[in-house]
C-alpha positions in Angstrom: -8.4 11.1 -10.7 -9.2 9.4 -7.4 -11.0 6.6 -9.2 -8.2 6.3 -11.7 -5.7 5.9 -8.9 -7.6 3.2 -7.1 -8.3 1.4 -10.4 -4.6 1.3 -11.2 -3.8 0.0 -7.7 -6.6 -2.6 -8.2 -4.8 -3.9 -11.3 -1.5 -4.5 -9.5 -2.1 -8.2 -9.0 -2.4 -8.6 -12.7 0.8 -6.7 -13.4 2.9 -8.6 -10.9 1.3 -11.9 -11.8 2.7 -11.4 -15.3 6.2 -11.3 -13.6 5.6 -14.5 -11.6 8.6 -16.1 -13.3 10.9 -13.5 -11.8 12.0 -13.7 -8.1 10.1 -11.4 -5.7 13.4 -9.9 -4.5 14.5 -9.0 -8.0 11.1 -7.4 -8.8 11.3 -5.4 -5.6 14.8 -4.2 -6.5 13.7 -3.1 -10.0 10.6 -1.4 -8.5 12.8 0.6 -6.1 15.4 1.7 -8.7 13.1 2.6 -11.5 10.6 4.3 -9.1 13.5 6.5 -7.8 14.6 7.5 -11.3 11.1 8.2 -12.5 10.0 10.2 -9.5 13.2 12.3 -9.4 12.8 13.0 -13.1 9.1 13.8 -12.7 9.8 16.3 -9.8 12.6 18.0 -11.8 10.3 18.4 -14.8 7.4 19.7 -12.8 9.6 22.3 -11.0 9.8 20.6 -7.6 13.5 19.9 -7.8 14.2 22.6 -5.2 11.8 20.9 -2.8 13.6 17.6 -3.3 17.1 19.1 -2.7 16.0 20.9 0.5 14.6 17.6 1.7 17.9 15.8 1.1 19.6 18.5 3.1 17.2 18.1 6.1 18.9 15.5 8.3 15.9 15.1 10.6 13.5 14.3 7.8 16.0 12.0 6.2 16.2 9.9 9.4 12.5 9.5 9.4 12.4 8.7 5.7 15.1 6.0 6.1 12.7 4.2 8.5 9.7 4.7 6.2 11.8 3.5 3.2 12.4 0.2 5.1 8.7 -0.1 5.9 7.5 0.6 2.4 10.1 -1.8 1.0 8.9 -4.5 3.3 5.3 -3.8 2.3 6.1 -3.9 -1.4 8.1 -7.2 -1.0 5.3 -8.8 0.9 2.7 -7.9 -1.7 4.8 -9.0 -4.6 5.5 -12.3 -2.7 1.8 -12.8 -2.1 0.9 -12.3 -5.8 3.7 -14.5 -7.2 2.9 -17.3 -4.7 -0.9 -17.3 -5.3 -1.9 -15.6 -2.1 -3.7 -12.5 -3.3 -6.7 -13.4 -1.2 -4.6 -13.1 1.9 -3.1 -9.7 0.7 -6.7 -8.4 0.1 -7.5 -9.2 3.7 -4.5 -7.2 4.8 -5.7 -4.1 2.9 -9.2 -4.5 4.3 -8.0 -4.4 7.9 -5.3 -1.7 7.2 -7.6 1.3 8.2 -8.6 -0.4 11.4 -4.9 -1.2 12.2 -4.1 2.5 11.6 -6.8 3.4 14.2 -5.2 1.0 16.7 -1.7 2.3 16.1 -2.9 5.9 16.5 -4.5 5.0 19.8 -1.4 3.2 21.0 1.4 5.6 19.8 -0.4 9.0 19.5 -2.9 8.7 22.3 -5.8 9.3 20.0 -9.1 8.1 21.5 -10.9 5.6 19.4 -14.7 6.0 19.3 -17.0 3.2 20.3 -17.7 2.2 16.7 -14.0 2.1 16.0 -13.3 -0.1 19.0 -16.0 -2.5 17.9 -14.6 -2.5 14.4 -11.1 -3.4 15.7 -12.5 -6.2 17.8 -14.4 -7.6 14.8 -11.3 -7.4 12.6 -9.3 -9.2 15.3 -12.0 -11.8 15.5 -11.8 -12.3 11.7 -8.1 -12.9 11.9 -8.6 -15.3 14.9 -11.3 -17.2 13.0 -9.2 -17.6 9.9 -6.3 -18.8 12.0 -8.5 -21.4 13.8 -10.7 -22.6 10.9 -8.3 -22.3 8.0 -5.5 -23.5 10.2 -3.0 -20.8 9.3 -2.2 -17.4 10.7 -2.7 -14.8 7.8 0.8 -13.6 8.2 0.8 -11.8 4.8 -2.3 -9.9 5.8 -0.8 -8.8 9.1 2.5 -7.8 7.7 0.8 -5.7 4.9 -1.6 -4.0 7.4 1.0 -3.2 10.1 3.8 -2.1 7.8 1.5 0.2 5.9 -0.1 1.4 9.1 3.3 2.1 10.7 4.5 3.7 7.5 1.6 6.3 7.7 2.3 6.8 11.4 6.0 7.4 11.0 5.6 9.4 7.8 3.6 12.0 9.7 6.8 13.1 11.5 8.5 14.0 8.2 5.6 16.2 7.0 6.5 16.0 3.3 4.3 15.6 0.2 3.6 11.9 -0.8 5.3 12.0 -4.2 8.4 13.9 -2.9 8.7 11.6 0.1 8.5 8.5 -2.0 11.2 9.9 -4.3 13.5 10.3 -1.4 12.6 7.0 0.2 13.3 5.0 -3.0 16.5 7.0 -3.7 17.8 6.2 -0.2 17.3 2.5 -0.6 18.3 2.3 -4.3 22.0 1.6 -3.5 21.0 -1.6 -1.7 18.6 -2.5 -4.5 21.3 -1.9 -7.1 23.9 -3.9 -5.1 21.5 -6.8 -5.0 20.9 -6.7 -8.8 24.6 -6.6 -9.4 25.2 -9.5 -7.0 22.3 -11.5 -8.7 23.8 -10.8 -12.1 27.2 -12.0 -11.0 25.7 -15.3 -10.1 23.8 -15.6 -13.4 20.4 -15.3 -11.7 19.2 -12.0 -13.1 16.1 -12.2 -15.2 16.5 -8.7 -16.6 18.0 -8.7 -20.1 17.8 -12.5 -20.1 14.2 -13.5 -19.8 12.8 -11.7 -22.9 11.8 -8.2 -24.0 8.4 -8.6 -22.4 9.9 -9.2 -19.0 12.4 -6.4 -19.5 9.6 -3.9 -20.4 7.5 -4.9 -17.4 10.5 -4.5 -15.0 11.4 -1.2 -16.5 7.9 0.1 -16.2 7.5 -0.8 -12.5 8.6 2.8 -11.6 5.9 4.4 -13.8 3.3 1.9 -12.6 4.2 2.6 -9.0 4.3 6.4 -9.3 1.3 7.2 -11.6 -1.5 6.2 -9.2 0.3 8.0 -6.4 0.4 11.3 -8.4 -3.3 10.9 -9.3 -4.1 10.2 -5.7 -2.2 13.3 -4.5 -4.0 15.5 -7.1 -7.4 14.1 -6.1 -6.8 14.5 -2.4 -6.5 18.3 -2.9 -10.0 18.5 -4.4 -12.0 15.6 -2.9 -13.0 15.2 0.7 -10.8 12.9 2.8 -14.0 11.0 3.9 -14.8 10.3 0.3 -11.3 9.1 -0.3 -11.5 7.0 2.8 -14.6 5.1 1.5 -13.0 4.8 -2.0 -10.0 3.0 -0.6 -12.0 -0.2 -0.3 -12.1 -0.4 -4.1 -8.5 -1.8 -3.9 -8.9 -4.8 -1.6 -12.3 -5.6 -3.1 -10.7 -5.7 -6.6 -7.9 -7.9 -5.3 -10.4 -10.1 -3.6 -12.3 -10.6 -6.9 -9.1 -11.2 -8.9 -8.0 -13.8 -6.3 -11.3 -15.8 -6.2 -12.7 -15.4 -9.8 -9.6 -14.9 -11.9 -6.8 -16.7 -10.1 -8.9 -19.5 -8.7 -7.6 -19.2 -5.2 -9.6 -21.4 -2.7 -12.3 -19.5 -0.8 -13.6 -21.8 1.9 -16.3 -21.4 4.5 -13.6 -20.4 7.0 -12.5 -17.6 4.7 -16.1 -16.5 4.4 -16.6 -16.3 8.1 -13.3 -14.5 8.6 -14.0 -12.0 5.9 -17.6 -11.6 7.2 -16.3 -10.4 10.6 -13.9 -8.0 8.9 -16.5 -6.7 6.4 -18.9 -6.1 9.4 -16.2 -4.0 11.1 -15.6 -2.0 7.9 -19.3 -1.3 7.6 -19.2 0.2 11.1 -16.1 2.1 10.3 -17.5 3.5 7.0 -20.8 4.5 8.6 -19.0 6.6 11.0 -17.0 8.3 8.2 -20.2 9.0 6.3 -21.9 10.3 9.5 -19.1 12.7 10.2 -19.0 13.9 6.6 -22.8 14.7 6.8 -22.3 16.7 10.0 -19.5 18.7 8.4 -21.7 19.4 5.3 -24.7 20.5 7.4 -22.5 22.7 9.5 -20.9 24.4 6.5 -24.4 24.9 5.0 -25.6 26.6 8.2 -22.5 28.8 8.2 -22.9 29.6 4.5 
């Protein structure tokens, strides 16, 4: 289930590339609306409707989820924009540095102490961004927006303490009125691709909700049975897949500057991963001794 979730996330550039003729804002609006409908239906069918209703009645959680809804919407739009403007390589960089950004945010906002390896990993990642800015000549804005919006999303989401699927259902429901209003406005100006760009486009837009929710459901199920450290290592399947699509399928330029930049970041991730694996082994050994 974990591998299935990550494989589906890895295929997202292909899916949204097929919608490249549709504006990123319209794709985002459809993704929000259809995700909300699909997730609410899914929760009702699986018997979690009561949990959903209680969450809508919790004002404190709703305030938190309004913030996370804005963060996840920004993250989604940035990714869709990256795919439809041939900047998937830059988005892959963002998802590579995301775990290191999360460590940085936890240290800054939660007072969590970063280990020596984590500090070195963060410095290496920052060096990679600086190198790309200097050699390639452009700040990887998409990478930074993706990494920081997702990092902040996880940080703020902790305050709500709700399951991932239920939380996303509420988040998308909260922002759906804005998404619907945008689609109506776009339709009034004759700029709506839905129902005018062909049945293939309509089907892809309608299925954005299923495509968004399915890997999340699989991930949540896997998380209950697989170690968090294992899932932490598996997360690099996604940016690696995006990297391969960008370079070998989409033909995006990969210069020496990109290689040096990614090299710094990959080195930081090797350190980060080695620490996760080391801690996992210690936990295993301790549990065996106790057993």
